[in-house]
MARGU-144902 format. One line per field, with one value per residue: x, z, y of N, C-alpha, C, O in turn; residue number from 1. Coordinates in steps of 0.001 Angstrom, whole numbers. Layout:
n_east: c(X, ...)
n_up: c(Z, ...)
n_north: c(Y, ...)
ca_east: c(X, ...)
ca_up: c(Z, ...)
ca_north: c(Y, ...)
c_east: c(X, ...)
c_up: c(Z, ...)
c_north: c(Y, ...)
o_east: c(X, ...)
o_up: c(Z, ...)
o_north: c(Y, ...)
i: c(NUM, ...)
This chain:
n_east: c(-14954, -14738, -12883, -10549, -10226, -9884, -7460, -5779, -5805, -4485, -2025, -1029, -614, 1580, 3860, 5644, 5045, 5722, 4909, 1947, 12, -3029, -4727, -6395, -9776, -10862, -10090, -11242, -14061, -15683, -18540, -18987, -16404, -14652, -12334, -9307, -6490, -3133, 1, 2635, 5097, 7528, 9544, 13164, 14285, 12303, 10905, 8901, 8770, 9528, 7389, 4597, 2778, 1, -208, 1123, -220, -1506, 402, 994, 819, -791, -2730, -3971, -5068, -6771, -8431, -9081, -9575, -7636, -5096, -1852, 1197, 4331, 7079, 10331, 12211, 14851, 15067, 16112, 15173, 14301, 13020, 10641, 9561, 9156, 7212, 5093, 4529, 3666, 1266, -244, -2340, -5645, -7270, -8572, -7019, -7283, -6116, -5794, -4442, -3796, -2115, -2070, -2251, -415)
n_up: c(-19, 2668, 2840, 2084, 4171, 6296, 5497, 5419, 8093, 9384, 8006, 8586, 11325, 11355, 10920, 8782, 6336, 3840, 1582, -496, -3289, -5080, -7794, -10972, -11166, -8656, -7579, -9613, -11490, -11833, -11102, -8323, -8144, -8633, -7447, -5725, -6481, -5679, -4987, -2778, -943, 1162, 4178, 3956, 5358, 5471, 6221, 5903, 7829, 10108, 10986, 13276, 13812, 13399, 11535, 9244, 7062, 5783, 4227, 2376, -908, -2155, -192, 103, -2447, -2790, -469, 286, -2082, -3139, -5153, -4597, -4757, -3555, -2748, -1624, 78, -476, -3094, -6261, -7216, -9876, -10649, -9167, -10143, -12854, -12558, -11468, -13598, -15461, -14280, -14043, -15743, -16683, -18535, -20552, -20952, -19251, -16579, -13441, -11106, -7706, -4973, -1677, 1241, 4031)
n_north: c(-10966, -11567, -13692, -12405, -10548, -12326, -13561, -11271, -10365, -12520, -12492, -9921, -10182, -11789, -10307, -10268, -9152, -6717, -5203, -5099, -6089, -6057, -7551, -8158, -9377, -8714, -6052, -4631, -3345, -5489, -7377, -9535, -11114, -14205, -15053, -14092, -12263, -11833, -10198, -10435, -8847, -9989, -10059, -10115, -12211, -14106, -17202, -19950, -21967, -20616, -19215, -18991, -22001, -21802, -19796, -20510, -21791, -19683, -18559, -20406, -21104, -23155, -23865, -21361, -21033, -23316, -23356, -20702, -19406, -17708, -16519, -16544, -14864, -14888, -12852, -12364, -9829, -10212, -10995, -9835, -6510, -6131, -8492, -8543, -6140, -6844, -8846, -7371, -5649, -7529, -8514, -6232, -5422, -6506, -9215, -7836, -5682, -3587, -1575, -2914, -3289, -2615, -1123, -2182, -401, -1045)
ca_east: c(-14282, -14460, -11644, -9444, -10078, -9304, -6057, -5064, -5624, -3436, -754, -552, -144, 2852, 4964, 6601, 4631, 6269, 4031, 983, -745, -4153, -4931, -7422, -11176, -11247, -10075, -11885, -15496, -16411, -19378, -18820, -15221, -14597, -11114, -8513, -5115, -2280, 1453, 3033, 6523, 7784, 10883, 14272, 14558, 11088, 10931, 7615, 8960, 9741, 6103, 3801, 2067, -1353, -133, 1848, -1097, -1860, 1501, 1130, -9, -1792, -3822, -4679, -5849, -7804, -9345, -9511, -9728, -6655, -3866, -839, 2579, 5201, 8450, 11084, 13027, 16183, 15006, 16409, 14003, 13785, 12105, 9353, 9068, 8655, 5971, 4049, 4166, 2915, -69, -850, -3558, -6455, -7306, -9077, -6037, -7577, -5262, -6584, -3590, -3758, -1280, -2771, -1439, -426)
ca_up: c(839, 3954, 2769, 2055, 5533, 7085, 5116, 5800, 9549, 9700, 7437, 9368, 12636, 11183, 10950, 7686, 5113, 3597, 613, -1083, -4442, -5560, -9223, -11538, -11073, -7325, -7471, -10785, -11353, -12119, -9980, -7829, -8601, -8101, -6693, -5348, -6950, -4964, -4885, -1456, -659, 2559, 4651, 3347, 6134, 5545, 6099, 6336, 9055, 11246, 11399, 14164, 13068, 13022, 10444, 8093, 5921, 5104, 3321, 1486, -2090, -2423, 775, -244, -3665, -2598, 648, 360, -3446, -3299, -5863, -3848, -5225, -2526, -3096, -470, -185, -937, -4538, -6931, -7503, -11248, -10739, -8660, -11106, -14030, -12174, -11320, -14945, -16078, -13701, -13883, -16541, -16801, -19876, -21511, -21062, -18256, -15383, -12257, -9933, -6657, -3823, -404, 2271, 5204)
ca_north: c(-10019, -12209, -14481, -11452, -10023, -13429, -13688, -10065, -10380, -13497, -12040, -8768, -10629, -12502, -9344, -10468, -8451, -5386, -4540, -6024, -5602, -6852, -7344, -9021, -8964, -8241, -4585, -4024, -3098, -6725, -7808, -10897, -11849, -15564, -15313, -12928, -12407, -10886, -10316, -9961, -8749, -10338, -9736, -10858, -13433, -14909, -18658, -20471, -22751, -19720, -18642, -19846, -23046, -21379, -18818, -21038, -22088, -18443, -18223, -21551, -20831, -24197, -23683, -20130, -21260, -24342, -23096, -19311, -18872, -16634, -16871, -15800, -14875, -14322, -12475, -11890, -8643, -10614, -11201, -8563, -5678, -6230, -9632, -8069, -5150, -7570, -9517, -6358, -5214, -8630, -8644, -4906, -5300, -7721, -9799, -6851, -4604, -2558, -1604, -3258, -3496, -1593, -1478, -2079, 244, -1927)
c_east: c(-13899, -13146, -10423, -9184, -9443, -7813, -5263, -4821, -4497, -2073, -186, 21, 1202, 4055, 5945, 6232, 5254, 5360, 3091, 223, -1867, -4328, -6028, -8813, -11549, -11192, -10725, -13365, -16328, -17242, -19096, -17613, -15119, -13358, -10415, -7081, -4254, -805, 1821, 4548, 6708, 9235, 11942, 14520, 13336, 11384, 9612, 7733, 9151, 8456, 5432, 2960, 698, -1366, 467, 963, -1433, -772, 1836, 239, -1084, -2989, -4652, -5580, -7036, -8851, -9918, -9811, -8859, -5459, -2775, 538, 3418, 6572, 9116, 11943, 14418, 16234, 15294, 15142, 13438, 12863, 10704, 8753, 8471, 7321, 4824, 3600, 3294, 1471, -841, -2190, -4316, -6487, -7775, -8102, -6256, -6635, -6116, -5749, -3652, -2823, -2092, -1821, -1551, -321)
c_up: c(2174, 3928, 2722, 3451, 6436, 6788, 5617, 7304, 9953, 9219, 8211, 10711, 12552, 11279, 9795, 6404, 5039, 2673, 21, -2219, -4749, -7036, -9704, -11274, -9719, -7205, -8664, -10488, -11592, -10896, -9607, -8328, -7903, -7291, -6411, -5771, -6235, -5052, -3542, -1348, 830, 2907, 4005, 4060, 6267, 5315, 6679, 7671, 10291, 11746, 12417, 13329, 12585, 11880, 9160, 6869, 5127, 4146, 2389, 267, -2370, -1480, 403, -1461, -3401, -1558, 624, -998, -3667, -4056, -5342, -4469, -4177, -3100, -1861, -868, -688, -2446, -5213, -7365, -8899, -11436, -10274, -9640, -12333, -13727, -12067, -12677, -15617, -15590, -13624, -14607, -16580, -18260, -20957, -21724, -20076, -17057, -14166, -10994, -8993, -5562, -2570, 616, 3539, 6491)
c_north: c(-10658, -12978, -13579, -10901, -11084, -13559, -12488, -9998, -11326, -13003, -10853, -9216, -11345, -11571, -9458, -9717, -7071, -4576, -5582, -5333, -6585, -6546, -8281, -8480, -8362, -6712, -3873, -3782, -4357, -7146, -9266, -11646, -13202, -15878, -13983, -13202, -11384, -11254, -9713, -9985, -8999, -10004, -10629, -12180, -14344, -16382, -19163, -21194, -21881, -19072, -19557, -20805, -22587, -20354, -19388, -21268, -20833, -17959, -19387, -21314, -21879, -24081, -22460, -20338, -22191, -23964, -21680, -18677, -17637, -17195, -15948, -15988, -14159, -14004, -11929, -10700, -8997, -10865, -9854, -7825, -5892, -7437, -9236, -7058, -5829, -8256, -8515, -5814, -6275, -8677, -7325, -4769, -6622, -8184, -8811, -5695, -3471, -2701, -1866, -3359, -2300, -2062, -1233, -1465, -585, -1147)
o_east: c(-12859, -12376, -9372, -8030, -8568, -6998, -4183, -3736, -3650, -1084, 1018, 1030, 1890, 5142, 6988, 7039, 5313, 5073, 3382, -153, -1675, -4105, -6533, -9008, -12483, -12174, -10751, -13837, -17557, -16712, -18980, -17765, -15459, -13329, -10876, -6524, -4597, -423, 1379, 5195, 6120, 10044, 11657, 14921, 13337, 12031, 9256, 6877, 8958, 8440, 5671, 2487, 277, -2425, 321, 1373, -1628, -1003, 2850, -985, -2187, -4135, -5882, -6718, -8171, -10037, -11099, -10254, -9278, -4879, -2770, 991, 3238, 7148, 8534, 12355, 15095, 17320, 14768, 14174, 12223, 11998, 9709, 7558, 7402, 6411, 3713, 2415, 2301, 551, -1988, -3081, -3727, -5811, -7415, -8328, -5499, -6387, -7058, -6306, -3573, -2747, -2728, -714, -2647, -315)
o_up: c(2746, 4888, 3255, 3868, 7244, 7705, 6182, 7737, 10773, 9948, 8460, 11172, 13562, 11671, 9819, 5476, 6031, 2942, 26, -2123, -4686, -7477, -8938, -11171, -9651, -6761, -8711, -9371, -11556, -9790, -10483, -8892, -6727, -6538, -6807, -5454, -6186, -5171, -3202, -1621, 1661, 2029, 3569, 3433, 7092, 4337, 7811, 8543, 11411, 12810, 12421, 12252, 11484, 11318, 8095, 5749, 3914, 3346, 1691, 399, -2785, -1917, 389, -1490, -3755, -1752, 909, -1058, -4288, -3663, -5604, -4682, -3939, -3846, -1133, -2022, -1271, -3022, -4777, -7820, -9089, -12312, -10922, -9933, -12803, -14555, -12525, -12877, -16267, -16388, -13178, -14127, -16520, -19114, -22127, -22573, -20065, -16581, -13889, -9906, -9412, -5261, -2426, 821, 4058, 7571)
o_north: c(-10331, -12924, -13932, -10801, -10773, -13657, -12660, -9611, -10971, -13088, -10796, -8680, -11492, -11994, -8806, -9659, -6344, -3410, -6778, -4165, -7799, -5418, -9101, -7269, -7563, -6116, -2643, -3995, -4296, -7257, -10125, -12729, -13330, -16851, -12913, -14253, -10202, -12418, -8616, -10996, -8308, -9704, -11744, -13160, -15257, -16756, -18837, -21039, -22355, -18452, -20765, -20443, -22943, -20075, -18788, -20963, -20909, -17052, -19353, -21324, -21524, -24186, -22513, -19869, -21873, -24227, -21479, -17530, -16660, -18208, -14746, -17112, -12965, -14797, -11124, -10582, -8149, -10939, -8830, -8434, -5841, -7404, -9561, -7118, -5438, -8243, -8785, -5547, -5949, -8858, -7314, -4068, -7702, -7611, -8942, -4833, -2500, -3809, -1123, -3504, -1145, -3254, -189, -1962, -801, -1736)
i: c(1, 2, 3, 4, 5, 6, 7, 8, 9, 10, 11, 12, 13, 14, 15, 16, 17, 18, 19, 20, 21, 22, 23, 24, 25, 26, 27, 28, 29, 30, 31, 32, 33, 34, 35, 36, 37, 38, 39, 40, 41, 42, 43, 44, 45, 46, 47, 48, 49, 50, 51, 52, 53, 54, 55, 56, 57, 58, 59, 60, 61, 62, 63, 64, 65, 66, 67, 68, 69, 70, 71, 72, 73, 74, 75, 76, 77, 78, 79, 80, 81, 82, 83, 84, 85, 86, 87, 88, 89, 90, 91, 92, 93, 94, 95, 96, 97, 98, 99, 100, 101, 102, 103, 104, 105, 106)
């Protein structure tokens, strides 16, 4: 939970997040999930280089995975809606078929 709070605080301060979904073991009833899986919709004009240097790593999928144990999928508002819809359908259920995806109210 600490790594999620750290990521969320940094991401909120960036001003680029529009919507966010968590899925997988973290929002499920599984005790002690090993990682955090999330999809984040960012502004249409999102560019990593435009963020303050201290926030850039929080939007780098490799950093999030290696350091924070977060698997991060970023989508910008400029991407057609059906791509995001397809991704959300794909990740909506866990390996057992149980629906685990939740949208986080920002």
